[in-house]
C-alpha positions in Angstrom: -18.7 -17.0 0.3 -17.4 -13.7 -0.3 -13.7 -13.1 0.8 -11.9 -9.8 1.6 -9.4 -10.9 -0.6 -11.7 -11.3 -3.9 -10.7 -8.0 -5.5 -6.7 -7.7 -5.9 -6.4 -4.0 -6.4 -2.8 -3.4 -6.7 0.8 -4.6 -6.3 3.2 -2.2 -4.5 6.9 -2.6 -5.3 9.5 -1.0 -3.0 12.5 0.6 -4.6 15.7 2.7 -4.0 15.1 5.4 -6.6 11.5 5.9 -7.7 12.6 8.3 -10.5 15.0 5.6 -12.2 12.4 2.7 -11.6 9.5 4.9 -13.1 11.6 5.4 -16.3 12.6 2.1 -16.7 9.0 1.1 -16.8 8.3 3.6 -19.2 11.2 2.5 -21.6 9.3 -0.8 -21.8 5.9 0.7 -22.5 4.3 0.5 -18.8 2.6 3.8 -17.9 1.7 6.4 -17.5 2.6 6.9 -14.1 1.1 9.3 -11.5 2.7 10.7 -8.2 0.1 9.6 -5.2 -1.4 12.4 -3.4 0.2 13.3 0.2 -0.3 11.0 2.8 -1.3 13.8 5.0 -5.3 13.0 4.4 -5.1 10.4 7.1 -6.5 11.7 10.5 -6.3 8.3 12.4 -3.0 6.6 11.9 -1.5 3.6 13.6 2.0 3.4 12.2 5.6 2.8 13.7 6.5 6.2 12.8 4.3 8.9 11.2 7.3 10.9 9.9 8.4 7.8 8.1 4.9 7.3 6.9 4.3 10.6 5.5 7.9 10.6 3.9 6.8 7.5 1.6 6.8 8.6 -2.0 4.2 6.6 -4.3 3.7 6.5 -7.9 0.9 4.4 -9.6 0.1 3.3 -12.8 -3.6 2.3 -13.4 -3.4 -0.7 -16.0 -6.8 -2.0 -17.2 -6.9 -4.9 -14.7 -4.7 -3.7 -12.0 -2.9 -1.0 -10.5 1.0 -0.9 -10.1 2.5 1.1 -7.4 6.2 2.0 -6.6 6.9 3.1 -3.0 10.4 4.9 -2.1 10.7 5.0 1.8 12.6 7.9 3.1 15.3 7.4 5.5 13.0 7.3 8.8 11.6 4.0 10.2 8.7 2.3 8.2 7.8 -1.2 7.3 8.6 -0.2 3.6 12.3 1.0 4.5 12.8 -2.3 6.7 11.6 -4.2 4.0 14.2 -2.6 1.3 17.1 -2.6 4.0 16.7 -6.2 4.8 15.4 -7.6 1.5 16.0 -5.3 -1.2 13.9 -3.9 -4.1 10.8 -6.2 -4.8 7.0 -6.7 -4.1 6.4 -5.5 -0.6 2.6 -5.7 -0.6 -0.5 -7.2 -2.4 -3.4 -4.3 -1.7 -7.2 -5.7 -1.9 -10.2 -3.5 -2.2 -13.0 -3.8 0.2 -16.1 -2.1 1.0 -15.4 -1.2 4.3 -12.1 -0.8 6.1 -13.1 -1.3 9.8 -15.2 -4.5 8.9 -12.2 -6.1 6.7 -9.7 -5.4 9.7 -12.2 -7.0 12.3 -12.8 -10.0 9.7 -9.3 -10.4 8.6 -8.0 -12.0 12.2 -4.5 -11.1 11.4 -2.3 -8.8 13.3 -2.1 -5.5 12.3 1.4 -3.7 10.9 -0.1 -0.4 10.6 -3.5 1.3 9.6 -4.8 4.6 8.5 -8.3 5.8 8.4 -9.7 9.3 6.6 -12.3 11.6 8.1 -14.9 9.8 6.1 -14.0 6.2 7.3 -12.1 4.9 4.2 -8.5 4.2 4.5 -6.2 1.2 4.7 -4.8 -1.7 6.8 -1.5 -3.2 6.4 -1.2 -6.9 8.0 1.9 -8.6 9.5 2.0 -11.4 7.1 5.5 -11.0 5.4 6.9 -14.1 7.4 3.7 -16.3 6.3 2.6 -15.2 3.1 5.8 -13.7 1.6 4.5 -10.4 1.2 2.3 -7.9 3.3 -1.3 -8.0 3.0 -3.5 -5.2 2.8 -7.0 -4.2 2.7 -8.3 -0.9 1.5 -11.4 1.0 1.1 -11.4 3.8 -1.1 -15.2 4.6 -1.2 -17.8 4.5 1.7 -20.2 1.5 1.9 -23.5 1.8 -0.2 -21.8 4.4 -2.4 
């Protein structure tokens, strides 16, 4: 039976200083890194604070088998800011690629921490799993089903 957690896409690490952390990774041979596009492409957002969500800075490194993400939250409220303030730097989420964002969210049966969808239906859902799983689990659809 196929699970929505079959395809690990990324590991996201929250950090205080994204430039310093990226420089460290590059110094040990992990890179190249790219800035993630602005988070303004989402037309439907269910987040604690839209300003806090849009202030998140991301950098991604596409390795052959997985993507690494660095996230520096702004001072506004966000689950990433709360994680950094209460738990410190470290792994915030495990992201899983799914064919359909809405179907995966419905199938999960988990409480939703936040979600966002683009105009074409692709997007993400963060689940409220920190206490039970030790990390936030996320499902994301990058492409439309059947494409």
